[in-house]
C-alpha positions in Angstrom: 87.1 152.9 150.7 85.8 149.7 150.1 84.9 150.1 146.4 88.7 151.6 146.1 89.6 148.1 147.5 87.6 145.9 145.0 89.0 148.4 142.0 92.8 147.9 142.9 92.3 143.7 143.0 90.6 143.7 139.7 93.4 146.0 138.0 95.7 143.5 140.0 94.0 140.6 138.5 94.1 141.9 135.2 98.1 142.8 135.3 98.6 139.2 136.1 96.0 138.0 132.9 98.1 140.0 130.6 101.6 138.1 130.7 99.6 134.7 130.9 97.8 135.6 127.7 100.7 136.8 126.3 102.6 133.4 126.8 99.9 131.6 125.2 100.2 133.6 122.0 103.9 132.5 121.9 104.4 130.5 118.6 104.4 126.7 119.7 107.7 124.9 118.8 108.5 122.4 116.3 111.1 119.9 116.3 112.7 118.8 112.5 115.5 117.3 110.8 117.9 118.4 108.2 121.0 117.7 106.6 122.7 120.2 103.5 125.5 119.9 101.9 127.0 123.3 100.3 129.6 122.7 97.6 130.5 119.6 95.5 133.4 116.8 95.7 136.2 117.6 98.1 134.7 120.9 98.4 131.8 119.8 100.0 130.4 121.0 103.5 128.2 118.5 105.2 125.9 120.6 108.2 123.0 119.6 110.1 120.8 117.7 112.9 117.8 118.1 114.4 116.5 121.9 115.1 113.5 123.6 117.3 111.4 127.0 115.6 109.2 128.7 117.5 107.9 131.1 114.8 110.5 132.2 112.4 112.8 131.9 115.3 115.0 128.8 114.6 117.9 126.8 117.1 119.9 123.9 116.6 120.1 121.2 119.0 122.5 118.7 117.9 125.2 118.7 115.3 125.6 114.8 114.2 124.2 114.5 110.6 122.7 110.9 111.3 119.4 112.6 114.0 116.2 112.0 112.8 112.7 111.2 113.7 111.6 113.5 116.8 108.8 112.7 119.0 108.1 114.7 122.1 106.9 113.1 125.3 103.4 114.0 126.4 104.2 116.7 128.6 106.7 118.2 126.0 109.6 118.0 128.2 111.5 115.0 126.2 112.6 114.5 122.7 113.6 111.2 121.9 115.3 110.6 118.4 116.9 108.2 116.3 120.6 108.3 115.7 122.7 105.5 113.1 119.7 103.0 113.7 119.2 103.8 117.8 117.2 106.0 119.8 118.3 108.9 122.4 116.6 111.2 124.1 117.2 114.5 125.5 115.8 118.1 126.6 114.1 120.8 124.4 116.8 122.5 124.7 119.6 120.3 123.9 120.9 119.1 127.1 120.6 116.3 128.9 121.4 113.5 125.7 120.5 109.7 126.8 121.3 106.7 124.6 118.2 104.7 125.2 118.3 101.6 122.9 121.9 99.7 121.3 122.7 96.8 119.2 123.2 96.3 115.7 119.6 95.9 115.2 117.9 99.4 113.0 115.7 101.1 115.6 113.2 103.8 113.7 109.5 105.7 114.2 109.9 106.5 118.6 106.6 107.3 119.7 106.2 108.0 123.8 102.8 106.3 125.5 100.2 108.8 126.9 101.9 108.6 130.2 105.0 109.1 129.0 106.9 106.4 130.4 106.7 104.2 127.2 108.3 104.9 124.2 107.5 102.4 121.3 109.2 102.1 118.2 110.1 99.8 114.8 113.6 97.5 115.0 115.1 95.6 112.3 117.4 92.9 112.1 119.1 94.8 109.1 118.6 97.5 106.7 115.6 96.3 104.5 114.3 93.6 106.8 110.5 93.5 107.8 109.9 95.7 110.8 108.5 94.3 114.4 107.3 96.3 116.9 109.0 96.8 120.4 108.6 99.3 123.7 111.2 100.8 126.2 111.4 102.3 129.1 111.9 106.5 128.2 114.4 106.3 130.4 116.1 103.2 128.4 115.5 99.5 130.5 112.5 97.5 130.2 112.8 96.5 125.9 110.4 94.1 124.9 108.2 93.2 122.1 104.9 93.9 121.3 104.3 92.1 117.7 106.7 90.3 115.7 106.3 87.9 112.6 107.4 86.7 109.1 105.1 89.5 107.8 106.0 93.7 108.0 105.1 95.3 111.3 104.8 99.4 110.6 102.5 102.3 111.3 101.9 102.2 114.9 99.3 104.6 116.3 98.8 104.4 120.2 95.4 104.6 121.7 94.5 108.2 123.7 94.5 106.1 127.0 98.1 104.4 126.5 96.6 101.1 126.4 96.2 99.9 123.0 98.0 100.3 119.8 96.7 99.8 115.9 99.5 99.0 113.9 99.8 97.6 110.3 100.9 94.4 109.0 102.1 93.5 105.6 102.1 90.1 104.6 104.2 88.7 101.3 102.2 87.7 98.8 102.8 84.6 96.5 104.3 86.3 93.1 105.0 89.1 94.9 103.7 92.2 96.5 101.8 92.1 99.9 98.5 92.8 101.5 98.6 95.4 104.1 95.6 94.9 107.1 95.0 97.2 110.5 95.8 95.0 113.8 95.2 96.0 117.5 97.7 95.2 120.4 98.0 95.3 123.9 101.1 97.5 125.1 101.8 94.9 127.4 101.9 92.3 123.9 98.7 90.9 124.8 95.3 90.8 122.8 96.7 90.7 119.4 93.2 91.5 116.8 92.8 92.0 113.2 91.0 95.0 112.9 90.6 95.3 108.8 88.9 93.2 106.8 88.4 93.2 102.6 90.6 93.0 100.0 91.6 96.4 99.6 94.7 97.3 102.0 94.2 99.0 105.1 96.7 101.2 106.2 97.7 104.9 108.4 96.1 104.2 111.3 95.1 106.9 113.9 93.2 107.1 116.4 89.4 109.6 117.4 87.4 110.1 119.8 85.2 107.4 118.4 87.5 104.6 116.9 90.0 104.8 114.0 89.9 106.5 110.5 92.5 105.4 108.4 92.9 104.8 104.4 91.6 101.8 102.3 93.1 101.3 98.9 96.1 100.6 97.3 99.6 101.0 99.3 102.0 100.7 96.7 104.1 103.8 96.0 103.9 105.4 92.7 100.9 105.7 89.4 99.6 102.6 91.1 98.6 103.7 94.5 95.0 104.7 95.1 93.1 105.5 98.7 89.9 106.8 100.4 89.5 107.1 104.0 87.2 105.1 106.2 86.8 105.1 110.0 85.7 102.1 112.3 85.6 101.3 115.9 88.2 100.6 118.3 87.3 96.7 117.7 87.3 97.2 114.0 83.1 97.2 113.8 81.2 99.3 111.8 83.8 99.9 109.1 82.4 103.0 106.5 83.8 105.5 104.0 84.1 108.8 105.0 86.2 110.4 102.0 86.4 109.4 98.6 85.8 110.4 95.2 87.5 110.6 91.5 90.6 111.3 93.2 92.6 109.6 95.8 93.2 110.6 99.4 95.3 110.4 102.0 95.2 111.0 105.8 97.9 112.8 107.4 96.5 113.3 111.2 93.8 113.7 113.2 93.7 116.8 115.8 94.5 116.7 119.7 90.9 116.7 120.5 90.1 113.9 118.6 87.2 115.4 116.3 88.7 116.2 113.2 91.2 114.9 110.4 93.5 116.1 108.4 94.2 114.9 104.5 95.2 115.6 101.5 93.2 115.6 97.5 93.4 117.3 94.8 96.5 119.2 95.0 95.0 120.3 98.2 95.3 120.1 101.6 91.6 119.6 103.7 90.3 119.3 107.1 87.0 118.0 107.8 84.8 116.9 110.6 85.1 113.0 111.4 81.5 113.0 112.9 80.3 114.4 109.6 80.6 117.9 107.7 82.0 118.8 104.6 85.4 118.9 103.9 87.4 122.6 103.9 90.5 123.3 101.7 93.2 125.0 104.1 95.7 125.2 101.5 97.3 124.7 98.1 99.2 122.2 97.2 101.5 122.3 93.8 101.6 119.4 91.3 103.8 116.4 91.8 103.9 117.5 95.4 104.6 114.8 98.4 103.1 116.3 101.5 102.9 115.3 105.2 100.8 117.3 107.1 100.3 117.3 111.3 97.8 119.5 113.7 99.3 121.8 115.8 98.5 120.7 119.6 95.9 123.9 119.9 94.2 122.6 116.3 95.1 126.3 114.9 98.1 125.6 112.6 99.3 123.1 110.5 102.8 122.1 110.2 103.7 120.6 106.2 106.8 118.5 104.5 106.4 119.3 101.1 108.6 117.6 98.7 108.4 118.5 94.2 109.4 115.5 91.8 113.3 115.9 90.7 113.6 116.4 87.0 116.2 113.6 86.6 118.5 111.3 88.5 121.2 114.3 89.1 119.1 116.7 90.1 117.2 117.7 93.5 113.2 118.2 93.9 112.4 121.3 96.0 111.7 121.2 100.0 110.2 122.9 102.4 108.7 122.8 105.7 105.9 125.4 106.9 103.3 126.3 109.2 99.8 127.1 107.9 97.2 128.9 109.5 94.2 127.2 109.5 91.8 129.8 110.0 93.5 132.4 108.1 94.8 130.2 105.5 98.4 131.5 105.0 101.8 130.7 105.7 103.0 131.9 109.3 106.6 131.0 109.0 109.0 128.8 107.1 111.5 126.7 109.7 113.6 125.2 106.5 113.4 125.2 102.8 116.1 123.8 100.2 115.8 124.9 96.7 115.4 122.5 93.8 118.3 121.6 90.7 121.9 121.2 91.1 122.5 124.2 93.3 125.6 124.6 95.3 123.1 123.3 98.4 121.3 120.2 98.4 120.0 118.0 101.1 117.2 117.2 103.0 114.5 118.3 105.1 113.6 114.7 107.3 110.2 113.3 106.5 109.8 113.3 110.8 108.8 116.4 112.6 106.8 117.0 116.3 104.8 119.6 117.8 105.6 120.4 121.4 102.4 119.1 123.2 100.8 122.0 125.3 98.1 119.8 126.8 97.6 115.8 127.2 94.4 114.9 124.3 91.2 115.6 125.7 89.9 112.4 124.4 
């Protein structure tokens, strides 16, 4: 009798475990923006907004063409996004929309602090003006400046503990151009420190388990741009090269556990342990493709936005947003795509996209 009781209890535990395992295997959600235009001239019809993809299943969350640059809160229950230069938020099902900022300024690039209470973002006084860094409460209110100067502050990266952010300051040079350096500042606006030194630009900072990884080289767009990947302490100490070579490498992301980095090189998408080890190619990129990529929260997949160059001023390049399995080196899904050329359907897949978190960073 006792053995039958124990066996029955084990069966009950296993029965409970099956749906839990199935739930964990469900595709992780990816939110992005897309605008499409069907037809030409007076017959053109625009359609778009924010979308959320779970595997091959895609739902539309908003229908405003201006919605872009979505970002998830750490608990995954809120999406911040940009609409016509202001910040908004909503739930992942598209309900509960709330306006966070307002005014004539142009706000962009929102991201949540580690505790989910604050949104850090870039603000311009007008289109084309230098950017400053601001913070606001996740439900609105408490707006305050973090870093403002005649220079251009951008590419903010929040530390895992949410108390400090690293960012790029671009200072205009005499005769044209600018010079990029990485700074850090506390989230309360104090403790400004310059982290990077030297003649080359330093940009694209990302925190990892031992400090900050970043690009160093020439940040200009076009043929003049080049980059190697460096690492340094969170205080700027001991900068050293991690990846370099004859072809430029561009840092894309750092995994949620802070141990692995994602970058592009030689028309390839690669990953590499930051602490040491050889790079591994996880996917190929076509010639003349501009790509941006993000690790999924569990580190098993990568979302990639790839855009080919347009052949001429009267045509458009192809754009794709797809999910790539790191282990299998295969494409799992394609939430969005837009063809190239003078097709009946044109448009754009937004450059900003975000995975829905399933846990906080482990470092």
